[in-house]
C-alpha positions as CSV (number, residue, x, y, z in Angstrom):
1,M,0.0,0.0,0.0
2,Q,1.8,3.1,-1.2
3,F,0.4,5.3,1.6
4,L,2.1,2.8,3.9
5,S,5.0,1.2,2.2
6,N,6.6,0.6,-1.3
7,T,5.5,-2.9,-1.8
8,H,2.1,-2.8,-3.3
9,G,0.3,-1.2,-6.2
10,C,-2.4,1.0,-4.6
11,D,-2.1,4.8,-4.8
12,G,-1.1,7.0,-1.8
13,W,-3.5,9.0,0.3
14,G,-3.2,11.7,2.9
15,G,-5.5,12.6,5.8
16,E,-5.4,11.9,9.5
17,M,-6.4,8.3,9.3
18,A,-3.7,7.4,6.7
19,Q,-1.1,8.9,9.0
20,R,-2.5,7.0,12.1
21,I,-2.5,3.7,10.1
22,R,1.1,4.2,9.1
23,A,2.1,5.0,12.7
24,F,0.2,2.1,14.3
25,D,2.2,-0.9,15.4
26,W,0.3,-3.7,13.6
27,S,2.9,-6.4,14.5
28,N,1.0,-6.9,17.8
29,T,-2.1,-8.0,15.9
30,D,-2.9,-11.0,13.8
31,L,-2.5,-8.7,10.7
32,G,1.3,-8.6,11.3
33,S,3.7,-5.9,10.2
34,I,2.3,-3.4,7.8
35,D,5.0,-4.3,5.2
36,S,3.6,-7.9,5.1
37,W,0.0,-7.0,4.4
38,S,-1.7,-8.7,1.5
39,T,-2.5,-6.9,-1.7
40,S,-6.2,-7.3,-1.1
41,L,-6.0,-5.7,2.4
42,T,-3.9,-2.8,1.3
43,C,-6.1,-2.0,-1.7
44,A,-9.3,-2.3,0.3
45,V,-7.9,0.1,2.9
46,Q,-6.8,2.5,0.2
47,M,-10.4,2.4,-1.2
48,L,-12.0,3.2,2.2
49,L,-9.6,6.0,2.9
50,A,-10.6,7.6,-0.4
51,S,-14.4,7.5,0.5
52,P,-16.2,10.5,2.0
53,V,-18.7,8.0,3.4
54,P,-18.0,6.5,6.9
55,M,-16.4,3.1,6.3
56,V,-14.6,0.6,8.5
57,M,-12.7,-2.6,7.6
58,L,-13.0,-5.5,10.0
59,W,-10.1,-7.8,9.1
60,G,-9.5,-11.3,10.2
61,R,-11.6,-13.5,12.4
62,A,-11.3,-11.0,15.2
63,G,-12.4,-8.1,13.0
64,Y,-9.4,-5.7,13.6
65,M,-10.8,-2.2,12.9
66,I,-9.2,0.0,10.1
67,Y,-11.3,3.0,9.2
68,N,-11.4,6.3,7.4
69,D,-11.7,10.0,8.5
70,S,-15.5,10.1,8.2
71,Y,-15.8,7.0,10.4
72,S,-13.5,8.7,13.0
73,V,-16.0,11.5,13.3
74,F,-18.9,9.0,13.7
75,A,-16.9,7.2,16.4
76,G,-16.7,10.3,18.6
77,G,-14.8,9.8,21.8
78,R,-14.0,6.2,20.9
79,H,-11.6,7.5,18.3
80,P,-8.6,6.9,18.0
81,S,-8.5,4.0,20.4
82,L,-10.7,1.9,18.0
83,L,-7.9,1.7,15.5
84,G,-6.4,-1.8,15.4
85,M,-8.9,-3.1,18.0
86,P,-11.1,-6.2,17.5
87,V,-14.6,-5.0,16.8
88,E,-16.2,-6.8,19.7
89,Q,-13.8,-5.1,22.1
90,G,-14.2,-1.7,20.4
91,W,-18.0,-1.7,20.7
92,P,-18.7,-4.1,23.6
93,E,-22.3,-2.8,24.0
94,V,-23.2,-4.4,20.6
95,A,-20.8,-7.3,20.7
96,D,-23.5,-9.9,19.9
97,F,-24.6,-7.9,16.9
98,N,-21.0,-7.6,15.5
99,R,-20.3,-11.3,16.2
100,H,-23.3,-12.1,14.0
101,V,-22.0,-9.7,11.3
102,M,-18.5,-11.3,11.3
103,S,-19.8,-14.9,11.2
104,T,-22.2,-14.1,8.4
105,C,-19.9,-12.2,6.1
106,L,-16.8,-14.4,6.7
107,A,-19.0,-17.2,5.5
108,G,-19.6,-15.3,2.2
109,G,-22.9,-13.6,3.1
110,T,-23.9,-9.9,3.1
111,L,-26.1,-7.9,5.5
112,S,-27.9,-4.6,5.2
113,Y,-30.1,-2.7,7.7
114,R,-32.3,0.4,7.2
115,N,-32.6,2.7,10.2
116,K,-31.2,0.0,12.6
117,A,-31.7,1.2,16.2
118,L,-28.6,0.8,18.4
119,T,-27.5,2.2,21.7
120,L,-23.8,3.2,21.6
121,L,-21.4,4.8,24.1
122,R,-19.5,7.1,21.7
123,N,-18.7,9.8,24.3
124,G,-19.1,7.9,27.6
125,Q,-22.9,8.2,27.7
126,P,-25.5,5.9,26.1
127,E,-26.9,7.4,22.9
128,D,-29.9,6.0,21.0
129,L,-28.9,6.0,17.3
130,W,-30.4,4.9,14.0
131,L,-28.1,3.7,11.3
132,D,-28.1,2.5,7.7
133,L,-25.6,-0.4,7.8
134,Y,-24.1,-2.3,4.8
135,Y,-21.8,-5.3,5.4
136,S,-19.9,-7.1,2.6
137,P,-17.2,-9.7,2.7
138,V,-13.8,-8.7,1.3
139,A,-11.8,-11.5,-0.4
140,G,-8.1,-12.1,0.6
141,D,-5.4,-12.9,-1.9
142,D,-6.7,-16.5,-1.9
143,Q,-10.1,-15.3,-3.0
144,Q,-11.7,-16.5,0.3
145,P,-13.5,-14.0,2.6
146,A,-10.8,-12.5,4.8
147,G,-12.5,-9.4,6.2
148,V,-15.7,-7.4,6.3
149,L,-16.2,-3.9,4.8
150,A,-18.9,-1.9,6.7
151,I,-20.5,1.3,5.4
152,V,-22.1,3.2,8.3
153,V,-24.6,6.1,7.6
154,E,-26.2,7.7,10.6
155,T,-29.9,8.4,10.0
156,T,-30.8,9.6,13.5
157,A,-31.9,13.0,12.4
158,H,-34.1,11.6,9.6
159,V,-35.8,9.1,12.0
160,L,-36.5,11.8,14.6
161,S,-37.9,14.1,11.9
162,E,-40.1,11.4,10.7
163,R,-41.4,10.8,14.2
164,L,-42.2,14.5,14.5
165,R,-44.1,14.4,11.3
166,Q,-46.1,11.4,12.4
167,E,-46.9,13.1,15.7
168,A,-48.1,16.2,13.7
169,E,-50.3,14.0,11.5
170,G,-51.7,12.5,14.7
171,A,-52.5,16.0,16.1
172,Y,-54.2,16.8,12.8
173,R,-56.4,13.7,13.0
174,V,-57.3,14.6,16.6
175,A,-58.2,18.1,15.6
176,D,-60.3,16.9,12.8
177,E,-62.1,14.5,15.2
178,R,-62.8,17.5,17.5
179,L,-64.3,19.4,14.6
180,Q,-66.7,16.5,13.8
181,L,-67.6,16.3,17.5
182,A,-68.2,20.1,17.5
183,L,-70.5,19.8,14.6
184,N,-72.4,16.9,16.1
185,A,-72.4,18.1,19.6
186,G,-73.3,21.8,18.8
187,A,-70.1,23.3,20.2
188,L,-70.7,26.4,18.1
189,L,-69.7,30.0,18.3
190,G,-73.2,31.1,17.4
191,S,-75.9,31.0,14.7
192,F,-77.1,33.7,12.4
193,V,-79.7,34.6,9.8
194,W,-79.1,37.2,7.1
195,D,-82.2,38.6,5.4
196,V,-80.6,39.5,2.1
197,L,-83.0,42.0,0.5
198,P,-83.3,44.3,3.5
199,D,-79.6,43.5,4.4
200,R,-80.5,42.6,8.0
201,L,-78.1,40.3,9.9
202,S,-79.3,38.9,13.2
203,G,-78.0,36.2,15.6
204,D,-77.9,34.7,19.0
205,E,-75.9,35.7,22.1
206,R,-72.9,33.5,21.2
207,F,-72.8,35.0,17.7
208,A,-72.8,38.6,19.2
209,R,-70.0,37.6,21.6
210,T,-67.9,36.2,18.7
211,L,-68.3,39.4,16.7
212,G,-67.8,41.6,19.7
213,L,-71.2,43.3,19.3
214,S,-73.9,44.2,21.7
215,M,-76.9,41.9,22.0
216,D,-79.3,44.7,21.3
217,D,-77.6,45.5,17.9
218,V,-77.6,41.8,16.9
219,E,-81.3,41.4,17.9
220,Q,-82.3,44.4,15.9
221,G,-80.3,43.4,12.9
222,L,-77.1,44.8,11.3
223,P,-75.8,45.4,7.7
224,I,-73.6,42.5,6.5
225,A,-70.7,44.9,6.1
226,T,-70.6,45.5,9.8
227,A,-70.0,41.8,10.4
228,T,-67.4,41.5,7.7
229,E,-65.3,44.3,9.3
230,I,-63.8,41.8,11.8
231,I,-62.6,39.3,9.1
232,H,-58.8,39.2,8.6
233,P,-57.8,41.4,5.7
234,D,-56.0,38.5,4.0
235,D,-59.2,36.4,4.0
236,L,-61.8,39.2,3.2
237,V,-61.6,39.1,-0.6
238,R,-61.9,35.3,-0.7
239,V,-64.9,35.3,1.7
240,S,-66.7,38.1,-0.2
241,R,-66.2,36.4,-3.5
242,L,-67.7,33.1,-2.1
243,I,-70.7,35.0,-0.6
244,A,-71.4,36.7,-4.0
245,R,-71.2,33.3,-5.8
246,T,-73.6,31.7,-3.2
247,L,-76.1,34.5,-3.5
248,E,-76.1,34.1,-7.3
249,A,-76.5,30.3,-7.4
250,G,-78.0,29.5,-4.0
251,G,-77.2,26.3,-2.1
252,S,-74.7,25.6,0.6
253,Y,-72.0,27.8,1.9
254,N,-68.9,26.8,3.7
255,V,-65.8,28.9,4.2
256,E,-62.9,29.1,6.7
257,F,-61.5,32.4,7.7
258,R,-60.0,34.4,10.7
259,V,-62.0,36.8,12.8
260,R,-60.6,39.5,15.1
261,R,-61.4,39.0,18.7
262,P,-61.8,41.8,21.3
263,D,-58.2,41.3,22.5
264,A,-57.0,42.0,18.8
265,S,-55.9,38.3,18.3
266,Y,-57.4,36.3,15.5
267,L,-59.5,33.1,15.7
268,W,-60.0,30.6,12.9
269,V,-63.7,29.8,12.3
270,L,-65.9,27.9,9.9
271,A,-69.0,29.7,8.6
272,S,-71.5,27.1,7.3
273,G,-74.9,27.8,5.9
274,R,-77.3,27.8,3.0
275,C,-78.8,30.6,0.8
276,E,-82.5,30.3,0.0
277,L,-83.8,31.7,-3.3
278,D,-87.3,32.8,-4.2
279,A,-89.3,31.6,-7.3
280,Q,-87.5,34.2,-9.5
281,G,-84.1,33.0,-8.3
282,Q,-83.5,36.0,-6.1
283,P,-81.7,35.5,-2.7
284,L,-84.1,35.7,0.3
285,R,-82.6,34.3,3.5
286,F,-79.1,33.1,4.5
287,P,-79.1,31.1,7.7
288,G,-75.9,29.5,9.1
289,V,-73.6,28.8,12.0
290,I,-70.1,29.8,13.2
291,I,-67.9,27.0,14.4
292,D,-64.5,27.2,16.2
293,I,-61.8,25.4,14.1
294,H,-58.8,27.2,15.6
295,V,-57.1,24.1,17.1
296,R,-57.4,22.2,13.8
297,K,-56.1,25.0,11.7
298,I,-53.0,25.6,13.9
299,A,-52.3,21.9,13.8
300,E,-52.6,22.0,9.9
301,E,-50.2,24.9,9.7
302,S,-47.7,23.2,12.0
303,L,-48.0,20.0,9.9
304,L,-47.5,22.0,6.6
305,K,-44.5,23.7,8.0
306,L,-43.0,20.5,9.3
307,T,-43.7,18.7,6.1
308,H,-42.1,21.5,4.1
309,N,-39.0,21.5,6.3
310,L,-38.8,17.7,6.1
311,E,-39.1,17.8,2.3
312,Q,-36.3,20.4,2.1
313,R,-34.1,18.3,4.4
314,V,-34.7,15.1,2.5
315,A,-34.1,16.9,-0.8
316,A,-30.8,18.3,0.6
317,E,-29.8,15.0,1.9
318,V,-30.5,13.2,-1.3
319,Q,-28.7,15.9,-3.3
320,A,-25.7,15.8,-0.9
321,R,-25.5,12.0,-1.1
322,S,-25.9,12.0,-4.9
323,A,-23.1,14.6,-5.2
324,A,-20.9,12.6,-2.8
325,E,-21.4,9.4,-4.8
326,G,-20.6,11.2,-8.0
327,Q,-17.4,12.6,-6.5
328,L,-16.5,9.2,-5.2
329,R,-17.0,7.5,-8.5
330,Q,-14.9,10.2,-10.3
331,S,-12.2,10.0,-7.6
332,Q,-12.0,6.3,-7.9
333,K,-11.8,6.5,-11.7
334,L,-9.0,9.0,-11.5
335,E,-7.2,7.1,-8.8
336,A,-7.3,3.9,-10.8
337,I,-5.9,5.7,-13.8
338,G,-3.3,7.4,-11.6
339,G,-2.1,4.1,-10.2
340,L,-1.6,2.7,-13.7
341,T,0.1,5.8,-15.1
342,G,2.4,6.1,-12.1
343,G,3.6,2.5,-12.3
344,V,4.2,2.9,-16.1
345,A,6.1,6.1,-15.6
346,H,8.4,4.5,-13.1
347,D,9.4,1.6,-15.5
348,F,9.5,4.1,-18.4
349,N,12.0,6.3,-16.5
350,N,14.3,3.3,-15.9
351,L,14.3,2.5,-19.6
352,L,15.0,6.1,-20.5
353,Q,17.9,6.2,-18.0
354,V,19.5,3.1,-19.6
355,I,19.0,4.6,-23.1
356,A,20.2,8.1,-22.1
357,G,23.3,6.8,-20.1
358,N,24.5,4.7,-23.0
359,L,23.9,7.5,-25.5
360,H,26.0,9.9,-23.5
361,L,28.7,7.3,-23.2
362,L,28.6,6.7,-27.0
363,A,28.8,10.4,-27.6
364,R,31.9,10.7,-25.4
365,H,33.5,7.7,-27.1
366,E,32.9,9.0,-30.6
367,R,33.7,12.7,-30.1
368,D,35.2,13.1,-33.5
369,N,32.4,11.3,-35.5
370,P,29.9,14.0,-36.6
371,Q,27.4,11.5,-37.9
372,V,27.3,9.7,-34.6
373,Q,27.1,13.0,-32.7
374,R,24.1,14.1,-34.9
375,R,22.2,10.8,-34.4
376,V,23.0,10.7,-30.7
377,G,21.8,14.3,-30.3
378,A,18.5,13.4,-32.0
379,A,18.0,10.3,-29.8
380,L,18.8,12.3,-26.6
381,A,16.2,14.9,-27.7
382,A,13.7,12.1,-27.9
383,V,14.7,10.9,-24.5
384,E,14.1,14.4,-23.1
385,R,10.6,14.5,-24.6
386,G,9.9,11.1,-23.1
387,A,11.2,12.3,-19.7
388,K,8.9,15.3,-19.9
389,L,5.9,13.0,-20.7
390,S,6.9,10.7,-17.8
391,S,7.1,13.8,-15.5
392,Q,3.6,14.8,-16.5
393,L,2.3,11.3,-15.9
394,L,3.9,11.3,-12.4
395,A,2.3,14.7,-11.7
396,F,-1.1,13.4,-12.5
397,A,-0.5,10.3,-10.4
398,R,0.6,12.5,-7.5
399,R,3.9,10.8,-7.3
400,Q,6.3,13.5,-8.3
401,P,8.7,14.6,-5.6
402,L,7.8,18.1,-4.4
403,S,10.0,20.7,-2.6
404,P,7.2,22.9,-1.1
405,A,7.8,26.2,0.7
406,V,5.6,29.0,2.0
407,F,5.1,31.7,-0.7
408,N,3.1,34.8,-1.2
409,P,1.2,34.5,-4.5
410,R,2.3,38.0,-5.5
411,R,5.9,37.0,-5.3
412,I,5.3,33.9,-7.5
413,Y,3.6,36.0,-10.2
414,E,6.4,38.6,-10.2
415,G,8.8,35.9,-11.5
416,L,6.2,34.4,-13.9
417,G,4.8,37.4,-15.6
418,E,7.6,37.9,-18.2
419,L,7.7,34.2,-19.0
420,L,3.9,34.1,-19.6
421,Q,4.0,37.0,-22.0
422,R,6.8,35.4,-24.0
423,A,5.0,32.0,-24.1
424,L,1.6,33.4,-25.0
425,G,2.6,36.0,-27.6
426,E,1.9,39.7,-28.1
427,T,-1.8,39.1,-29.3
428,I,-2.7,37.9,-25.8
429,Q,-3.5,40.3,-23.0
430,I,-2.9,39.1,-19.5
431,D,-5.1,40.7,-16.8
432,V,-3.8,39.9,-13.3
433,Q,-6.0,40.7,-10.3
434,L,-4.4,39.7,-6.9
435,P,-5.5,41.0,-3.5
436,Q,-3.3,43.6,-1.8
437,D,-2.5,41.3,1.1
438,P,-3.0,37.7,-0.2
439,W,-2.6,34.8,2.3
440,C,0.5,32.6,2.0
441,I,0.3,29.1,0.6
442,H,2.6,26.0,1.0
443,V,3.5,24.9,-2.5
444,D,6.3,23.8,-4.8
445,R,6.9,27.1,-6.6
446,N,8.2,25.5,-9.8
447,Q,5.2,23.2,-10.1
448,L,2.8,26.0,-9.4
449,E,4.4,28.1,-12.1
450,N,4.2,25.2,-14.5
451,A,0.5,24.7,-13.7
452,V,-0.3,28.4,-14.3
453,L,1.7,28.3,-17.6
454,N,-0.2,25.2,-18.7
455,L,-3.6,26.7,-18.0
456,A,-2.6,30.0,-19.7
457,I,-1.5,28.1,-22.9
458,N,-4.7,26.1,-22.9
459,A,-6.6,29.4,-22.6
460,R,-4.7,30.9,-25.5
461,D,-5.4,28.0,-27.7
462,A,-9.1,28.1,-26.8
463,M,-9.2,31.8,-27.9
464,K,-7.3,30.9,-31.1
465,G,-4.3,33.2,-30.0
466,E,-6.3,36.4,-29.4
467,G,-8.1,37.8,-26.4
468,V,-7.7,38.5,-22.6
469,I,-6.6,35.8,-20.1
470,R,-7.5,36.7,-16.5
471,I,-5.4,35.4,-13.6
472,T,-7.1,36.2,-10.3
473,G,-6.3,35.4,-6.7
474,E,-8.7,35.6,-3.8
475,N,-8.6,34.9,0.0
476,I,-11.8,32.9,0.7
477,T,-13.3,31.1,3.6
478,L,-15.4,28.1,2.7
479,S,-18.3,27.2,5.1
480,P,-19.3,23.6,5.6
481,E,-22.2,24.0,3.2
482,E,-20.0,25.6,0.5
483,G,-17.3,22.9,1.1
484,S,-19.8,20.1,0.7
485,R,-21.1,21.7,-2.5
486,N,-17.6,22.0,-3.9
487,G,-16.3,18.6,-2.6
488,I,-13.6,20.3,-0.5
489,A,-13.1,20.5,3.3
490,P,-14.3,23.8,4.9
491,G,-11.6,26.3,5.9
492,E,-9.5,29.1,4.6
493,Y,-8.0,29.0,1.1
494,V,-6.3,31.0,-1.6
495,R,-8.2,30.5,-4.8
496,L,-6.1,31.1,-7.9
497,S,-8.2,31.2,-11.2
498,V,-7.3,31.3,-14.9
499,S,-10.2,32.3,-17.1
500,D,-10.7,32.8,-20.9
501,T,-13.4,33.9,-23.3
502,G,-12.8,31.0,-25.7
503,A,-15.0,28.3,-27.2
504,G,-15.8,26.6,-23.9
505,M,-16.5,22.9,-23.4
506,S,-19.6,20.7,-23.6
507,P,-20.6,18.7,-20.5
508,A,-19.3,15.5,-22.1
509,V,-15.9,17.0,-22.6
510,L,-15.9,18.6,-19.1
511,R,-16.5,15.2,-17.5
512,R,-13.2,13.9,-19.0
513,V,-11.1,17.0,-18.8
514,F,-8.6,15.7,-16.2
515,E,-8.1,12.3,-17.9
516,P,-4.5,11.9,-19.2
517,F,-4.1,11.9,-23.0
518,F,-7.7,13.2,-23.4
519,T,-7.5,16.3,-25.7
520,T,-9.8,18.1,-28.1
521,K,-6.8,19.6,-29.9
522,P,-5.7,18.4,-33.4
523,D,-3.0,15.8,-33.7
524,G,0.4,17.2,-32.9
525,H,-1.0,20.2,-31.0
526,G,-1.0,18.7,-27.5
527,T,-0.5,15.6,-25.4
528,G,-3.6,15.9,-23.3
529,L,-1.5,16.0,-20.1
530,G,-1.7,19.7,-19.2
531,L,-4.8,19.6,-17.1
532,S,-4.0,16.1,-15.8
533,M,-0.7,17.5,-14.5
534,V,-2.5,20.5,-12.9
535,F,-5.0,18.1,-11.2
536,G,-2.3,15.9,-9.8
537,F,-0.1,18.8,-8.5
538,V,-3.0,20.6,-6.8
539,K,-4.3,17.4,-5.1
540,Q,-0.7,16.5,-4.0
541,S,-0.4,19.9,-2.5
542,G,-3.5,19.3,-0.3
543,G,-5.7,21.5,-2.5
544,H,-8.7,21.2,-4.9
545,V,-9.2,22.1,-8.5
546,Q,-12.5,22.9,-10.3
547,V,-13.3,23.6,-14.0
548,S,-16.5,25.4,-15.1
549,S,-17.3,25.9,-18.7
550,E,-20.1,26.2,-21.2
551,P,-19.9,26.1,-25.0
552,G,-19.4,29.7,-26.3
553,Q,-19.0,31.1,-22.7
554,G,-15.3,30.4,-22.1
555,T,-13.7,28.4,-19.3
556,V,-12.6,29.1,-15.7
557,V,-10.1,26.8,-13.9
558,Q,-10.0,27.4,-10.1
559,M,-7.2,26.1,-7.9
560,Y,-7.8,26.1,-4.1
561,F,-4.7,26.0,-1.9
562,P,-5.0,25.9,1.9
563,H,-4.0,29.1,3.8
564,S,-0.6,28.6,5.4
565,L,0.0,30.3,8.8
566,E,3.8,29.7,8.6
567,P,6.1,32.7,7.9
568,E,7.1,33.2,4.2
569,S,10.2,31.3,3.1
570,E,13.4,33.1,2.3
571,E,14.6,33.1,-1.3
572,A,17.1,30.3,-1.9
573,P,20.6,31.6,-2.8
574,A,21.7,31.2,-6.4
575,Q,23.4,27.9,-7.2
576,V,27.2,28.2,-7.8
577,M,28.7,26.0,-10.5
578,L,30.6,23.2,-8.8
579,Q,33.6,21.2,-9.7
580,E,32.2,18.2,-11.6
581,G,34.8,15.5,-10.8
582,G,36.5,14.1,-7.7
583,R,38.5,11.3,-6.2
584,E,36.1,10.0,-3.5
585,T,34.7,6.5,-3.3
586,I,31.0,6.1,-4.3
587,L,28.8,3.0,-3.6
588,V,26.2,2.7,-6.4
589,V,23.2,0.6,-5.3
590,E,20.9,-0.1,-8.2
591,D,18.9,-3.3,-9.1
592,N,18.6,-2.5,-12.8
593,Q,21.7,-3.8,-14.4
594,G,21.6,-1.4,-17.4
595,V,21.1,1.7,-15.2
596,R,23.8,0.5,-12.8
597,A,26.4,-0.1,-15.6
598,A,25.9,3.3,-17.2
599,A,26.0,5.2,-13.9
600,V,29.2,3.4,-12.9
601,E,31.0,4.3,-16.1
602,L,29.9,7.9,-15.9
603,L,31.1,8.3,-12.4
604,Q,34.4,6.6,-13.2
605,Q,35.0,9.0,-16.1
606,A,34.5,11.8,-13.6
607,G,37.4,10.4,-11.6
608,Y,35.6,8.6,-8.7
609,T,36.3,5.2,-7.3
610,V,33.1,3.3,-7.8
611,L,31.8,0.2,-6.0
612,T,28.4,-1.5,-6.8
613,A,25.6,-3.4,-5.0
614,E,22.6,-5.0,-6.7
615,D,20.1,-4.2,-3.9
616,G,19.8,-3.0,-0.4
617,D,20.7,-6.3,1.2
618,D,24.0,-6.5,-0.8
619,A,24.8,-3.0,0.1
620,M,24.1,-3.4,3.8
621,L,26.3,-6.5,3.9
622,M,29.2,-4.5,2.4
623,L,28.7,-1.6,4.8
624,R,28.5,-3.8,7.9
625,T,31.7,-5.6,6.9
626,G,33.8,-2.4,7.0
627,L,33.2,-0.5,3.7
628,R,33.2,3.3,4.4
629,P,32.3,5.1,1.1
630,D,32.2,8.8,0.9
631,L,28.8,8.7,-0.7
632,I,26.0,6.2,-1.3
633,F,24.2,6.7,-4.6
634,T,21.1,4.5,-4.3
635,D,17.9,3.8,-6.2
636,V,14.8,4.5,-4.0
637,V,12.7,1.5,-4.9
638,M,14.5,-1.9,-4.8
639,P,13.7,-5.5,-3.9
640,G,15.1,-7.1,-0.8
641,R,14.8,-6.8,3.0
642,F,16.8,-3.6,3.4
643,K,15.4,-0.5,1.7
644,S,17.1,2.6,0.5
645,T,15.9,4.4,3.6
646,D,17.6,1.8,5.8
647,L,20.9,2.6,4.0
648,A,20.3,6.3,4.7
649,E,19.6,5.6,8.4
650,W,22.9,3.7,8.6
651,A,24.8,6.5,6.9
652,K,23.3,9.1,9.2
653,V,24.6,7.6,12.4
654,Q,28.2,7.1,11.2
655,Q,31.0,9.3,12.4
656,P,31.4,11.3,10.3
657,P,28.0,10.8,8.5
658,V,28.2,9.3,5.1
659,A,26.5,11.4,2.3
660,V,23.5,9.8,0.5
661,L,22.1,10.7,-2.9
662,F,18.8,9.0,-3.9
663,T,17.7,8.4,-7.5
664,S,14.3,7.3,-8.8
665,G,11.8,7.5,-11.6
666,H,9.0,7.2,-9.0
667,T,9.6,7.4,-5.2
668,R,6.2,5.8,-4.1
669,D,6.2,7.9,-0.9
670,V,9.2,6.0,0.5
671,L,11.2,9.1,1.2
672,S,8.4,11.2,2.7
673,S,4.7,11.6,2.9
674,N,3.0,12.6,-0.3
675,H,6.4,13.0,-2.0
676,Q,7.2,16.3,-0.3
677,L,11.0,16.1,0.2
678,G,12.6,17.4,3.4
679,A,15.6,19.7,3.2
680,D,18.0,16.9,4.3
681,I,16.9,14.6,1.4
682,H,18.8,14.7,-1.9
683,L,17.0,13.2,-4.9
684,L,18.2,13.0,-8.5
685,G,15.3,12.1,-10.8
686,K,15.6,9.6,-13.7
687,P,16.5,10.0,-16.4
688,Y,19.5,12.2,-15.7
689,S,22.4,13.5,-17.8
690,P,26.1,13.0,-17.1
691,D,26.4,16.7,-16.2
692,A,23.4,16.5,-13.8
693,L,24.8,13.4,-12.2
694,A,28.3,15.0,-11.8
695,Q,26.9,18.3,-10.5
696,R,24.6,16.6,-8.0
697,V,27.2,14.1,-6.7
698,R,29.7,17.0,-6.2
699,S,27.1,19.1,-4.5
700,V,26.1,16.4,-2.0
701,L,29.8,15.6,-1.3
702,N,30.7,19.2,-0.7
703,A,27.6,19.7,1.6
704,R,29.2,17.3,4.2
705,N,31.8,20.0,5.1
């Protein structure tokens, strides 16, 4: 597992849990040392670390727990003690349940639960939880079930909301029953009779009390307009329209509205009656009753509000889950491609090194043969193009070695502006908008400049060589909601954007924009690796990249880099040309015979005494039997028990310390986390030239003094 060691083929991952898994002493468990983990286990753990959904792996018969960052949040106070613990010990309150899960899934079965009720002690106190649980067996290298993958989605909030909704519906039914009882039992607010032609409205005592009128006025009769004065203004038009319609057609009349009470509050009532017509169809009398429906209406309003809120929450949850699933699928797709391209680039670099080393040796041997020199030069130019292609593949796979430092974005652009203008041409205008006081970011400056240059060249091509390219920087703070919407952790970021007014991209093109070798340019006008390199670099730097585009509307590429609170790094002093040769003794440790032979001859031609070892085991045996070289020049990734880092540790404790220079086409996180090299680590990437080898060897040897 490349986030743990250099022995397997899964890609590397960052995050708190990846670091904790690397640091955990697994040799005390049945899983054994992390270096001995099976391919199936390492790849399964790598998958769950990439997932935004809470996931936990229960490995072996005991169900040793290995989980991701989202599950650590779910675990609450139980985290991080759950890591590496058998599941029955980790959650003793549900031991029987987990025992059933393990026995079922290790026998090849699967289990799933919807809104499973469990009582867990996540923070020292019993909590009633509801969970969606999915358990599936995970096959070991022998294709037999070796572990159980559990997906844990807490649905407590949804269950409690559903209960509230059901309670509100119950209240609505009770209120409706009360209304029926009121109608049947005569629990009325009064009765009335409206003689339509003389416009005389009369009623009983309860009716007078409801309208806030004196009994004398009601007995004598009032104009209908007096009674309608107490109707709520928002209901008056609707009530008046229904009265007019009933007067015209006759028949029954039922309407709900609010009336103003003497204390200025409003009461929901139901007016129910019937309009009687004469032989000519003219309205005569309009008797009816007023019924109190206030309790029912309040219950209905509460139910409607609760239902609306519940619908919004369900829609938001469905949208968030759908977005998370889409991001996970895209992430898994790019990770799979990255794992393949990274491995290919590593082997490709070794081949290029053999070719380049022998070409350089041939050129030196045939100095006076112009035909040989011309053909060697052409071949070396092809090697350089291949090396650039390999470098771009490693960038996409997030396996390029980085040398990050803390920079102010303004300082980065000051050194990039002239280069951009030369690369883009005079017909392109560059509009740069950076804040006066931008936050600092922790990045590899050279790689960031390459990323901006790639994006600017893409923008120029999209505008067919004419127009304005805008490069903007912003200090932004993403809320949890914005972070979830953008698929990025909330917090403070510097957002660097490159935008154009070119042809734009269709949704189908946009979905594939980060895939290596995917391009819409004509043959010979691009490799399709520019955006892939940008994607890999930003992700490897702990950031996030987004592309938004529509046909005919141009394209905007946004790179998010976390705000660094560290002080800005000092400018590195200019490199002084060093003497290329020497007489020291160098131990070359390289498992590839072709690479080793070329490196030995190049170093010998520079005057060094050279000894060789085929792998770390061979080298360590030589060192422990008394060999004391001045420098160890070692490949990073080699077979055998002893790794290149073991040789470096041996060299560090010698008196005086022995210098170490690493070389690799792909470091696989052996030297550091996420390929970010420390100041004390010297790395020469493959393929390298004789001059680069001589300069770097001399530099590392001189640094000892």
